[in-house]
N, C-alpha and C positions, 0 to 999 in steps of 0.2 A: 523406137527400137532401144532397149536397154544396152548400155555399154558394159562389157565385161570388166570386172575389177581385176587389176593386176596385182599379183602377189610379188613383192619385192623380196628377193633372197640376198643375203649377205654374201659378198665376194670372198673367195678363199685367198688367204695370205699364204704364198708359196715363196721360200727363201733358198737361196744357194748355200750349200754346206760344203765347202772345199776342203776343209780340214776339221779336226776335233773342236778347236776353238769356235769356229763358225758354226758348227753343229750346236754346240752349247748355246751360243748366242742366239741362234734361230728358234730353239726350243725355249729358251728362257724368255725370249722376246715375244712369244705368243704365236709363232708361225703355225698355221694348220698343217702344213706339209713342207718338206724340203727336198730339194734335188741335189744330186751329187754324182761324181764320176769315180770310176775305178782306174787306177794307173794302168795305162797300156790298153784300155778298153773304152776310151771315152774321147769325144771330140773337144772336151773341156781340158785340153792338154796344158793350158796356161794356169789352171786352178791347181791347188795343192793336191787335191784327189786323195782318195783312200787306197790303201793296198787291199788286195782281194782278201787277205787273211784278216782284215779288220772289219769286214761286213757284219759278222756275227754281233760284234760289240756295237756297232753303229745301229743295227736293228733292235739290240737290247734296249739301247738308250731311247730310241724313237717309241718302242712298245711301252716302256716304263712312263713315258710322258703322254701316252694315249694317242700317239700319232699313227 
């Protein structure tokens, strides 16, 4: 019986982005994706977190980087 050949896939690098500096570092460092919280709406209360009014800018940064 022939064995099936396994296809290896590259893992995705996901980085935290608790503030603008961390977001820039994650994007510049080659992260495939980032995760972040929004003040008052996140379990990541210890992180810097973004304000709700910053989300449009955050998404613009990520889209410009192809994320």
